N, C-alpha and C positions, 0 to 999 in steps of 0.2 A: 639535232645534229650539233648545235653550239654546246649543249651540255656534255655531249660525248667528247668533242674537242677538248673541252675544259677539263674533264676528267682525265684524258690521255695526257694533257700537258701537265696537269697536276701530279700524275704517276711518274712522269718523266723528271719532274723537278725533285721528287722525293727520291728517286733512283740516282740522280746527279748528286743529291746531298748525302746520300748513303755511301758514295764512293769518294767523299773528301778525304784527302790524307792529312795527318796532322803530325808533325815531329814532336816528339816527346823527349826531353832531356831532364835529368834530374837524379836525386838519391833515393835508392829503395827504402821505404819505411817498412813494408809488409809484404809477404806473399801468402795469401789465403786461397788455397785450391788453385783455380786458374786466373785469379784476380791479383794482379801486381799494383801495389799502392806506391806511388812516387811523389816526392815533394819536388816539383818543378823548379828549374832555375829562377822562375819568377816568384817562388814561395807559395804556389798553390798545390793543393793536394790533387793528383790526378790518378784515376784508376783506369788500369788497362787490362782488358780480357785477353789472356793468352790462348790461342788456338790449342787444342789438344796436341797437336804435332808440331808446336812452335819451336823453331830452331833458337838455339842459345849460342851466341858467338862471344867467346871471351877474349878480351883485348890482352895482347901480348907485344912488348916492345920489340922493335927490329930496326934495322939501319936500311938506307937507300942501297947499300952494297948487296944486301941479303934480298932485294926485290928485283927479280930478273926482268929484262926487256919482254914486253908482251904481257905482264901482269896487269890485271884490271884494278885501277887505283882511283882514289878521290882525293882531291885537295882543296881544303878551304883556304882562301887567299884574300888579301887586301891589295888594293891598287895603290902604289906610291905616286907622288906628283909627277914623277918622270914616266909614268905609265907601266912601270914593272909590276907584275903581280908577285907578292912576296907571300909564301906559305905560312899559314897558322898552324896546319898539321897536314900530314900525308897518312893515308891508310888504305889498305887493300879492301876491296869490295866484293861482294857477291855478284854473280853474273847477271841476275835479274834487275839489278839497279840500273835505271836508264843512263845512258851516256849523254855527255854534252857539257856546255859551259852555261851556268845559270845564276841568277842572284840568289844569295844565301842568307840565312837569318841568324848567323853566329853573332854578328855585330852590324851595325849599320854600314852599308857599303861593301859587305863581304861578298864573295862569289864561290861557287863550288863547281870544279871541274871533275867530271866523272870520264875516265878515258883509259886507254892502254898506254902503259909507260913505254915510250919508244926510245929514250935515251936519257942519260945523266952525264952531265959534263961539269968540271970546275969553273967556277964564276967568281967575280969579285963579291965577297960577303957570303960565300957559301957554295952550294951546288946548285945548277939549273936543271930542272927536270923538263922533259918535253912530253906533254901528254897528246895523244892523237886519237880523234873520235870521228864518226862518220862525216860530220859537217865542218871540220876544222881542227886546229892545233893550237895549244897554248903552252907557252913557255913560263915556267914558274921558279923564281928564286927560293931555295929552301936553306935559310940561315942556320948555322950551328945551333944546337939546342931545340930545334923544331921537333914536336913529337912525330915520331914514325911508328905507325901501329899496323899490326896484322892480327888476325883472329884465329883461334883454335876453335874446334867444335866443343861445346859444353853442354850441361843440362841444367835443369832447373836448380840444383844444389847451388850452382853458382850465383843465383838471384838472392843474395843475402842482405839484411837491412845494413845500410851504410855504403854499399857500392853504387856506383853511378851507372846509369843506362842511357842508352839512345836508341830510339825506334821511330820508324814511320808507321803510325797506327791509322787505321780506316775509321772514320766517324760513321757509325752506323745511323740508320733512320731514327732509332730511339734515342740518339745522342751518345751512347756509349762507344768507347774506344776499343779496337780490336787489333791484335797484331799476330803475324805469322813468324816473325824473326826479330829478335831483340839482341842488342850488343850490350855487353856488360864489363865493368871494370874488374881488375884483379892485380893485387900487389902494387896498387897505385898507378897502374897503367890504365888511363881512361879510353872509353870508346870515342868515336867521332863526336864532335860538338856540333 
């Protein structure tokens, strides 16, 4: 019985490991078939297996005025000493991205808020956006010059060497990374960091 319990626990551990998500950011160096090779921002070579039906989302510059209330967006931000969250970027999101306010790995102390845009108001130092999600609301200052990005549907032709990407890839049991959706830069407009 103990052996059976250990085997089951081992399988559960492998299954949990197989479902680990890894954020991949970097510059494309090659696309060979379904394998995308990226030089990560840390300087490492990373290979990501694209699902046969992987969605490619191409970054496009936009403005807060063009993003309508109710749109699902994300904002990476840093907290100032007075407690104000200041956006590093604002971008539209796919509906399957989980909502909420979480720590983020853009830089030490950064956060990510994924929520519906409920309002934009003028504020000292820029615009203030209000993001509302099931368990709360965040107000984030968006200074002038903050990247505001939306995405258009693309295909694998957009995955060219030199373009930058962002994806949340799944770590498989064999250690390989795979993804169903990837964001890619175009014309100097970069995807989410």
